[in-house]
ZASESE-935110 format. One record per residue: x, y, z of N, C-alpha, C in turn. Coordinates in steps of 0.001 Angstrom, whole numbers, plus 500000, padded with zeros to 6 digits. Layout:
> nc1/nc2/nc3/cac1/cac2/cac3/cc1/cc2/cc3
> X/Y/Z/X/Y/Z/X/Y/Z
...
end
This chain:
> nc1/nc2/nc3/cac1/cac2/cac3/cc1/cc2/cc3
> 463547/228783/382174/463841/230126/381695/465090/230088/380813
> 465087/230869/379729/466223/230887/378819/467396/231626/379431
> 468617/231171/379062/469775/231935/379500/469909/233192/378651
> 470894/234027/378992/471037/235337/378356/471221/235224/376836
> 472094/234304/376417/472368/234151/374986/471119/233686/374243
> 470416/232716/374798/469197/232211/374171/468126/233294/374095
> 468036/234104/375151/467078/235198/375153/467359/236175/374018
> 468618/236569/373865/468969/237521/372804/468660/236962/371423
> 468878/235656/371234/468587/235044/369945/467082/234964/369712
> 466321/234748/370792/464863/234747/370675/464357/236137/370342
> 464930/237156/370995/464501/238525/370727/464749/238895/369270
> 465838/238387/368690/466149/238684/367295/465038/238180/366381
> 464582/236944/366605/463517/236384/365771/462194/237108/366003
> 461933/237511/367247/460719/238272/367544/460766/239629/366850
> 461917/240295/366898/462060/241594/366250/461850/241495/364743
> 462369/240446/364145/462191/240242/362703/460722/240043/362360
> 460026/239235/363164/458610/238985/362895/457769/240235/363156
> 458126/241027/364178/457406/242278/364441/457535/243228/363253
> 458706/243266/362650/458914/244101/361466/458006/243628/360325
> 457964/242320/360133/457095/241762/359096/455633/242078/359393
> 455226/241963/360654/453836/242216/361026/453471/243700/360876
> 454434/244581/361078/454174/246002/360841/453856/246230/359361
> 454565/245523/358481/454275/245613/357050/452879/245065/356759
> 452515/243980/357450/451178/243409/357285/450107/244418/357702
> 450356/245166/358771/449390/246180/359220/449217/247256/358155
> 450309/247663/357506/450200/248612/356395/449301/248021/355312
> 449495/246738/355018/448682/246071/354000/447202/246045/354402
> 446940/245838/355691/445552/245813/356169/444842/247121/355824
> 445545/248225/355974/444921/249539/355799/444937/250044/354360
> 445914/249617/353573/446062/250154/352218/445602/249151/351152
> 445258/247931/351543/444626/246944/350659/445402/246702/349357
> 446581/246103/349427/447354/245878/348200/446665/244951/347206
> 445785/244074/347688/445106/243134/346791/443678/243568/346480
> 443438/244868/346543/442130/245431/346208/441747/245025/344776
> 440568/244438/344631/440096/244055/343307/440519/242679/342850
> 441382/241996/343619/441805/240643/343245/440653/239653/343465
> 440595/238643/342620/439563/237614/342756/439801/236787/344013
> 438717/236294/344581/438826/235447/345769/439591/234163/345426
> 440447/233725/346328/441224/232514/346113/441685/231978/347458
> 442244/230781/347440/442782/230197/348662/443897/231055/349234
> 444738/231612/348361/445848/232439/348822/445357/233727/349465
> 444298/234289/348928/443724/235500/349536/443159/235168/350909
> 442540/233983/351031/442023/233548/352334/443147/233415/353357
> 444263/232804/352946/445411/232647/353843/445996/234005/354206
> 446047/234899/353229/446542/236267/353472/445685/236971/354520
> 444363/236815/354425/443464/237454/355394/443719/236922/356801
> 443907/235616/356924/444196/235045/358240/445497/235614/358793
> 446501/235758/357946/447775/236336/358368/447569/237773/358855
> 446718/238506/358162/446429/239884/358574/445766/239923/359952
> 444845/238996/360183/444160/238953/361472/445121/238635/362626
> 446261/238007/362311/447218/237620/363354/448151/238760/363755
> 448195/239839/362986/449207/240873/363195/449109/241525/364580
> 447966/242108/364896/447830/242800/366183/447875/241827/367360
> 447212/240643/367291/447399/239667/368378/448859/239311/368620
> 449667/239247/367554/451089/238954/367729/451750/240038/368578
> 451408/241303/368340/451971/242401/369138/451543/242289/370599
> 450279/241903/370830/449812/241720/372206/450554/240571/372892
> 450775/239489/372173/451523/238359/372729/452935/238786/373109
> 453547/239625/372277/454883/240154/372600/454844/240953/373892
> 453808/241777/374059/453673/242585/375276/453615/241694/376506
> 452769/240664/376457/452657/239759/377604/453934/238990/377871
> 454581/238543/376808/455818/237769/376938/456905/238592/377626
> 457085/239824/377176/458143/240649/377751/457756/241233/379106
> 456467/241358/379360/456032/241752/380702/456387/240656/381702
> 456124/239391/381333/456471/238277/382215/457978/238210/382440
> 458745/238464/381380/460196/238481/381521/460624/239602/382472
> 460012/240775/382324/460345/241900/383189/460034/241620/384645
> 458930/240922/384880/458559/240561/386253/459594/239622/386859
> 460062/238666/386070/461049/237707/386564/462407/238358/386816
> 462742/239337/385978/464074/239955/386082/464135/241071/387124
> 462986/241630/387488/462976/242741/388443/463033/242202/389866
> 464137/242433/390524/464332/241876/391863/463530/242617/392929
> 463484/243941/392811/462854/244729/393871/461469/245245/393479
> 460996/244823/392302/459705/245315/391819/458723/244154/391747
> 457557/244317/392352/456562/243260/392369/455881/243148/391017
> 455169/242043/390800/454421/241848/389560/453379/242947/389390
> 452783/243369/390507/451768/244415/390452/452385/245734/389988
> 453535/246075/390531/454204/247331/390149/454688/247279/388702
> 455177/246132/388273/455644/245991/386903/454481/246132/385914
> 453353/245522/386255/452169/245645/385406/451691/247091/385353
> 451717/247762/386498/451316/249166/386542/452254/250016/385694
> 453544/249708/385721/454511/250446/384913/454215/250288/383418
> 453932/249054/382995/453564/248807/381593/452290/249562/381228
> 451325/249554/382140/450059/250250/381906/450283/251744/381730
> 451083/252343/382595/451354/253777/382508/452080/254137/381216
> 453061/253316/380826/453800/253580/379594/452880/253504/378380
> 452003/252505/378375/451088/252340/377247/450084/253477/377184
> 449601/253915/378335/448661/255039/378374/449325/256317/377857
> 450580/256538/378225/451308/257705/377722/451472/257640/376212
> 451788/256449/375710/451914/256273/374257/450595/256566/373556
> 449499/256117/374158/448185/256361/373557/447890/257853/373494
> 448207/258559/374552/447979/260012/374580/448855/260704/373539
> 450129/260320/373470/451061/260948/372524/450600/260742/371085
> 450283/259485/370721/449910/259220/369337/448512/259727/369015
> 447664/259860/370016/446364/260517/369795/446579/261968/369416
> 447508/262632/370106/447827/264030/369783/448417/264135/368375
> 449300/263175/368023/449913/263181/366690/448845/263093/365603
> 447790/262329/365858/446759/262121/364834/445567/263071/364967
> 445599/263994/365928/444504/264957/366069/444268/265771/364792
> 445311/266229/364088/445055/267002/362858/444176/266269/361850
> 444319/264947/361742/443484/264206/360797/442030/264167/361263
> 441833/264051/362572/440471/264092/363101/439845/265460/362840
> 440636/266516/363070/440131/267874/362831/439816/268097/361359
> 440592/267473/360486/440345/267591/359042/438949/267104/358702
> 438550/265991/359304/437202/265474/359057/436147/266392/359652
> 436348/266812/360899/435333/267598/361582/435147/268984/360969
> 436216/269566/360438/436115/270885/359832/435507/270851/358435
> 435494/269664/357819/434975/269569/356451/433590/268931/356376
> 433064/268471/357517/431711/267905/357464/430690/268957/357871
> 429427/268584/357818/428350/269539/358143/427706/269232/359495
> 428308/268340/360268/427768/267968/361573/428007/269086/362585
> 427033/269389/363464/427244/270403/364507/428468/270084/365356
> 429130/271136/365853/430388/270963/366579/430224/270084/367810
> 429061/270186/368466/428892/269424/369698/428766/267923/369413
> 428216/267575/368233/428172/266168/367852/429573/265665/367504
> 430353/266508/366819/431736/266141/366509/432524/265881/367792
> 432269/266714/368801/432955/266558/370079/432586/265233/370729
> 431309/264864/370685/430848/263595/371247/431463/262428/370471
> 431481/262547/369128/432079/261488/368301/433554/261327/368628
> 434231/262447/368887/435656/262360/369200/435873/261659/370536
> 435075/262016/371534/435192/261346/372836/434877/259860/372716
> 433889/259545/371895/433532/258151/371660/434706/257390/371053
> 435355/258002/370081/436531/257389/369475/437694/257297/370429
> 437839/258287/371285/438968/258344/372211/438871/257293/373303
> 437688/257096/373860/437523/256258/375047/437033/254854/374719
> 436253/254706/373652/435612/253422/373373/436208/252715/372158
> 436331/253428/371042/436743/252798/369798/438259/252748/369623
> 438963/253758/370133/440406/253817/369946/440797/254187/368533
> 439972/254952/367865/440308/255369/366504/439538/256631/366129
> 440091/257357/365174/439444/258519/364590/439672/258453/363086
> 439442/259522/362398/439595/259533/360945/441033/259189/360552
> 441187/258117/359767/442500/257671/359278/443520/257427/360391
> 443052/256984/361534/443992/256681/362627/443579/255404/363342
> 443303/254381/362547/442769/253128/363094/443783/252390/363955
> 445068/252706/363787/446091/251999/364560/445993/252289/366062
> 445295/253345/366441/445232/253717/367854/444467/252706/368697
> 443591/251925/368076/442806/250970/368869/443703/249942/369549
> 444827/249643/368927/445773/248690/369524/446253/249190/370887
> 446599/250465/370962/447071/251028/372228/445951/251096/373256
> 444750/251508/372820/443635/251602/373768/443274/250213/374294
> 443261/249218/373415/442982/247856/373861/444048/247387/374838
> 445309/247716/374564/446392/247334/375473/446228/248008/376833
> 445780/249254/376841/445538/249957/378109/444477/249222/378923
> 443358/248897/378280/442292/248195/378989/442732/246788/379396
> 443469/246111/378521/443935/244764/378835/444899/244754/380002
> 445809/245721/380054/446760/245807/381160/446053/246218/382451
> 445021/247041/382331/444239/247409/383521/443516/246178/384070
> 442964/245376/383170/442324/244108/383570/443339/243190/384244
> 444517/243104/383657/445573/242263/384221/445993/242776/385597
> 446087/244085/385732/446480/244695/387006/445498/244312/388117
> 444209/244396/387806/443187/244046/388794/443297/242560/389162
> 443498/241715/388156/443607/240282/388411/444830/239956/389269
> 445952/240611/388982/447175/240385/389769/446973/240895/391197
> 446311/242026/391318/446069/242606/392648/445267/241651/393526
> 444294/240972/392905/443457/240054/393682/443969/238615/393610
> 445228/238478/393139/445947/237203/393184/445267/236083/392394
> 444736/236424/391221/444200/235396/390344/445376/234604/389767
> 445197/233318/389565/446228/232531/388905/446290/232929/387433
> 447460/232726/386815/447622/233103/385413/446694/232298/384509
> 446494/231029/384832/445570/230211/384044/444151/230770/384085
> 443751/231233/385259/442413/231801/385404/442302/233115/384638
> 443354/233919/384693/443367/235200/383965/443221/234954/382468
> 443943/233953/381960/443874/233624/380533/442481/233127/380161
> 441900/232284/380984/440575/231725/380702/439516/232824/380673
> 439541/233709/381668/438574/234819/381692/438803/235726/380479
> 440078/236002/380190/440398/236861/379054/439925/236283/377740
> 440059/234955/377583/439597/234311/376353/438076/234412/376235
> 437382/234256/377345/435918/234390/377343/435511/235794/376922
> 436194/236799/377462/435894/238182/377098/436233/238465/375638
> 437293/237847/375159/437693/237974/373752/436574/237469/372835
> 435973/236335/373174/434875/235797/372375/433616/236648/372520
> 433357/237137/373726/432215/238035/373933/432380/239293/373080
> 433603/239812/373036/433877/240986/372215/433601/240732/370753
> 433958/239537/370271/433694/239182/368875/432192/239159/368598
> 431429/238619/369526/429978/238572/369371/429374/239974/369382
> 429885/240836/370257/429408/242220/370320/429670/242934/368996
> 430889/242769/368462/431241/243412/367195/430342/242920/366066
> 430132/241617/366012/429289/241054/364966/427854/241564/365065
> 427344/241619/366285/425970/242087/366486/425851/243572/366144
> 426827/244356/366549/426781/245797/366285/426870/246113/364800
> 427515/245240/364020/427692/245481/362587/426656/244754/361729
> 425722/244062/362353/424701/243321/361611/423740/244293/360928
> 423465/244048/359635/422637/244981/358858/421277/244401/358465
> 420947/243216/358946/419661/242619/358612/418519/243187/359453
> 417336/242679/359203/416154/243108/359938/416201/242579/361367
> 415843/243448/362312/415821/243076/363723/414558/243621/364375
> 414031/242946/365396/412930/243529/366183/413385/244855/366786
> 412437/245718/367089/412767/247057/367579/413658/247031/368811
> 413378/246128/369749/414168/246103/370984/415611/245680/370703
> 415809/244729/369768/417163/244315/369421/417878/245393/368613
> 417119/246111/367794/417715/247218/367043/418180/248314/368003
> 417394/248577/369021/417774/249568/370040/419014/249094/370793
> 419029/247802/371166/420189/247235/371859/421427/247297/370973
> 421258/247059/369679/422376/247116/368734/422992/248520/368717
> 422149/249543/368685/422641/250928/368665/423352/251274/369974
> 422790/250824/371093/423405/251106/372386/424776/250448/372481
> 424851/249183/372084/426131/248477/372128/427149/249123/371204
> 426692/249552/370028/427594/250177/369070/428221/251452/369603
> 427472/252177/370433/427990/253425/371000/428736/253219/372319
> 428379/252180/373053/428897/252038/374415/430110/251136/374545
> 430345/250276/373560/431464/249338/373703/431968/248935/372321
> 433270/248695/372246/433870/248153/371041/434345/246738/371350
> 433830/245772/370615/434176/244389/370905/435653/244091/370784
> 436332/244746/369835/437744/244420/369636/438639/244966/370754
> 438098/245861/371579/438860/246351/372725/439234/245190/373652
> 438420/244120/373640/438676/242970/374512/439782/242058/373978
> 440304/242338/372787/441298/241454/372170/442506/241231/373075
> 442997/242312/373672/444210/242206/374493/443974/241457/375804
> 442707/241335/376228/442411/240674/377492/442863/239211/377480
> 442860/238614/376297/443333/237243/376174/444806/237176/375778
> 445206/237937/374766/446531/237734/374186/447676/238214/375086
> 447479/239272/375861/448553/239704/376762/448812/238657/377852
> 447784/238187/378574/448046/237115/379556/448563/235832/378892
> 448101/235548/377675/448571/234346/376986/450066/234450/376691
> 450516/235654/376334/451949/235868/376128/452741/235600/377392
> 452174/235976/378533/452819/235695/379822/452863/234199/380096
> 451766/233510/379791/451702/232066/380019/452727/231330/379160
> 452900/231807/377934/453894/231196/377044/455292/231366/377623
> 455572/232517/378206/456891/232742/378809/457124/231815/379994
> 456060/231528/380743/456199/230735/381971/456440/229251/381704
> 456081/228774/380526/456164/227353/380249/457022/227091/379019
> 457505/225889/378904/458322/225499/377753/457404/225028/376625
> 457506/225673/375498/456719/225315/374322/457691/225052/373165
> 457422/224054/372379/458309/223734/371266/457804/224351/369968
> 458708/224473/369004/458317/225025/367699/457330/224095/367000
> 457400/222790/367303/456492/221849/366664/455065/222024/367165
> 454908/222457/368400/453570/222804/368880/453030/224004/368101
> 453928/224966/367830/453534/226117/367033/453142/225717/365624
> 453935/224853/365003/453632/224381/363644/452294/223653/363623
> 452056/222806/364629/450806/222056/364708/449606/223001/364810
> 449725/224028/365633/448632/224991/365777/448391/225762/364479
> 449458/226135/363790/449316/226857/362521/448612/225990/361481
> 449028/224732/361376/448402/223811/360421/446930/223606/360760
> 446636/223417/362047/445245/223250/362484/444414/224473/362125
> 444964/225665/362390/444250/226905/362091/443982/227044/360594
> 444976/226736/359786/444809/226834/358333/443728/225886/357832
> 443734/224662/358338/442726/223688/357930/441319/224153/358304
> 441157/224594/359546/439847/225076/359995/439402/226297/359186
> 440354/227182/358912/440049/228414/358180/439569/228087/356759
> 440303/227228/356085/439964/226892/354698/438724/226020/354593
> 438389/225331/355703/437184/224508/355710/435927/225312/356054
> 436101/226635/356283/434930/227483/356484/434791/228119/357839
> 435785/227937/358724/435683/228536/360064/435609/230052/359998
> 436119/230637/358932/436113/232101/358797/434695/232664/358697
> 433728/231795/358438/432345/232253/358275/431559/232248/359577
> 432105/231662/360621/431416/231629/361911/431993/232658/362859
> 431166/233294/363638/431606/234411/364479/432619/233951/365523
> 432186/233064/366412/433061/232624/367498/434202/231765/366954
> 433882/230853/366020/434898/229949/365491/435993/230716/364761
> 435618/231764/364068/436600/232601/363361/437626/233153/364337
> 437166/233670/365462/438093/234250/366432/438892/233197/367170
> 438323/232011/367334/439087/230918/367925/440239/230531/367007
> 439960/230468/365702/441002/230128/364737/442082/231212/364701
> 441679/232476/364788/442658/233570/364831/443551/233425/366060
> 442945/233059/367191/443728/232858/368416/444702/231695/368248
> 444228/230590/367668/445091/229418/367465/446261/229761/366562
> 445982/230437/365449/447046/230755/364492/448027/231769/365062
> 447532/232742/365813/448407/233759/366402/449346/233146/367433
> 448784/232305/368294/449607/231633/369309/450602/230692/368633
> 450141/229962/367613/451039/229061/366897/452197/229803/366255
> 451897/230927/365625/452956/231725/365001/453943/232221/366045
> 453433/232680/367170/454311/233198/368219/455206/232095/368781
> 454630/230914/368994/455437/229788/369491/456536/229428/368506
> 456198/229455/367232/457201/229142/366215/458317/230179/366221
> 457946/231456/366308/458930/232541/366244/459886/232501/367429
> 459369/232308/368644/460253/232348/369811/461166/231122/369891
> 460873/230129/369063/461739/228946/369038/462672/228928/367832
> 462663/230004/367062/463627/230167/365973/464694/231127/366476
> 465843/230626/366813/466880/231427/367450/467875/231955/366409
> 467703/233210/366038/468615/233856/365100/469840/234385/365834
> 470878/234660/365105/472074/235255/365714/471740/236656/366206
> 472107/236956/367440/471813/238261/368030/472722/239322/367420
> 472126/240212/366628/472890/241280/365979/472144/242605/366135
> 472874/243730/366135/472224/245040/366262/471174/245288/365180
> 471344/244625/364023/470402/244786/362914/468973/244505/363347
> 468783/243481/364162/467438/243102/364575/466839/244124/365547
> 467673/244715/366371/467168/245778/367259/466722/246981/366438
> 467422/247244/365343/467009/248330/364453/465683/248012/363770
> 465491/246736/363452/464208/246328/362877/463067/246547/363871
> 463371/246338/365167/462359/246574/366205/461915/248031/366191
> 462878/248930/366117/462564/250363/366067/461814/250686/364790
> 462282/250146/363679/461650/250403/362389/460200/249935/362375
> 459939/248772/362954/458569/248253/362977/457641/249185/363749
> 458143/249745/364848/457328/250672/365643/457011/251941/364856
> 458028/252496/364203/457824/253725/363420/456867/253468/362268
> 457087/252378/361530/456222/252059/360385/454782/251865/360850
> 454602/251156/361950/453251/250904/362456/452524/252209/362760
> 453184/253103/363467/452487/254297/363947/452436/255446/362942
> 453322/255463/361968/453376/256629/361077/452723/256384/359727
> 452470/255121/359355/452068/254848/357971/450725/255455/357578
> 449798/255611/358526/448510/256199/358158/448636/257686/357840
> 449554/258359/358529/449849/259751/358174/450454/259802/356766
> 451398/258905/356502/452041/258862/355177/450996/258601/354096
> 450157/257606/354326/449114/257261/353352/448195/258449/353073
> 447766/259129/354131/446860/260265/353978/447501/261388/353161
> 448743/261715/353475/449439/262787/352756/449660/262398/351298
> 450069/261160/351059/450367/260728/349688/449111/260719/348828
> 448032/260092/349312/446842/260059/348456/446238/261457/348318
> 446415/262308/349345/445900/263671/349241/446638/264495/348199
> 447940/264303/348102/448747/265082/347152/448706/264468/345752
> 448875/263152/345682/449018/262495/344379/447676/262199/343723
> 446702/261719/344503/445444/261256/343922/444235/262134/344272
> 444362/262988/345273/443276/263854/345735/442040/263089/346210
> 442197/261815/346504/441120/261019/347069/441709/259751/347679
> 440960/259102/348540/441456/257866/349147/441708/256831/348053
> 442911/256261/348077/443322/255328/347042/443944/254090/347679
> 443587/252933/347132/444104/251674/347638/444809/250934/346501
> 445286/249733/346786/445919/248922/345758/447412/248736/345993
> 448026/247922/345131/449429/247576/345296/450348/248781/345158
> 450087/249654/344188/450931/250841/344005/450917/251720/345248
> 449714/251930/345800/449588/252770/346988/450266/252110/348181
> 450150/250800/348272/450786/250063/349361/452303/250212/349304
> 452890/249982/348135/454341/250067/347997/454843/251487/348251
> 454087/252468/347798/454476/253864/348002/454411/254227/349488
> 453323/253853/350139/453167/254141/351573/454225/253427/352392
> 454428/252147/352100/455423/251373/352835/456822/251920/352603
> 457150/252243/351354/458488/252744/351041/458803/254035/351779
> 457875/254977/351772/458097/256254/352462/458187/256039/353966
> 457338/255165/354497/457376/254870/355934/458714/254258/356333
> 459246/253375/355493/460547/252768/355768/461665/253797/355710
> 461570/254726/354770/462575/255796/354686/462540/256649/355954
> 461333/256978/356421/461198/257763/357657/461778/256991/358837
> 461486/255686/358914/462017/254883/360018/463536/254804/359943
> 464090/254714/358719/465546/254707/358571/466163/256012/359020
> 465499/257118/358684/465986/258420/359138/465964/258543/360639
> 464900/258008/361262/464802/258065/362717/465888/257223/363375
> 466172/256049/362792/467232/255181/363333/468588/255873/363230
> 468847/256543/362105/470114/257282/361947/470216/258405/362968
> 469105/259100/363190/469085/260185/364176/469398/259640/365580
> 468776/258512/365948/469044/257906/367255/470501/257493/367385
> 471051/256956/366320/472438/256498/366354/473394/257673/366557
> 473155/258737/365803/474019/259938/365930/473884/260542/367307
> 472646/260608/367813/472414/261206/369138/473093/260391/370235
> 473013/259071/370126/473597/258211/371158/475125/258161/371122
> 475698/258430/369938/477162/258396/369835/477777/259776/369897
> 476917/260809/369897/477445/262176/369898/477831/262666/371273
end
């Protein structure tokens, strides 16, 4: 286990990378390279984008394991339950924040109200997203992943077993997503199964089942930055050699690259400064608010959904200004 000084330096590097990954999430949604020709660099960029949310899940598991070790009077089960409750509250809060955008869609379409209500419940419980609020799936997946972890801890599963089961579910989720999105010809029974799966389960909800326990496993063991570098290089080679075209292999490569990046980051010890804690806050604000910013900006400036580098820079810039304002407000409130 790291001493206090080493921990603070590790947190600084994690906070910096979380800030960078929040920017990557903005890029995922606003498509800065819209219309660019396919290239090796675009392929590498896509892999980096796929690593963003898994990196956040790894952070959750890592700090949950740290919290369990540091809590003297709180059991692992209670600590996991506390994380689960906090995440569920966050999901409810940000769902409420994004309700106006969902209502905007429902009030402007021609679908009967009762179907809109069913679609909303489907998005709330299964998909974790509504109109222009795709970031919510991360919280819903974390809720389900922490609930899975809670059950495993309650029945005293070993961490290795939890990770193995979670990885299996992660791959099953990838297969479900691929099957649900398949547009080719299918026999009637498979077409019916495809529709049922599409409505009843979201494959990406299983993402956190692997990455949160994996973050805990990383905390429990000593990993070097060179192991992280090796995993990143391996992932890049597999990706560029065509792994991105296979369903299961694609997700295995995403897992390898995400874990490799996380191992590298936690072994880069930056000087512990308040600046990095501010970046942590900024990354959270940018992550959760940017879709609102994007919607308002394209609605006012372009009157239609708009992507590209200009839209990305505008959305990111305004989101950063909002996060800076929030940080100033917190600072004044805490010192007042």
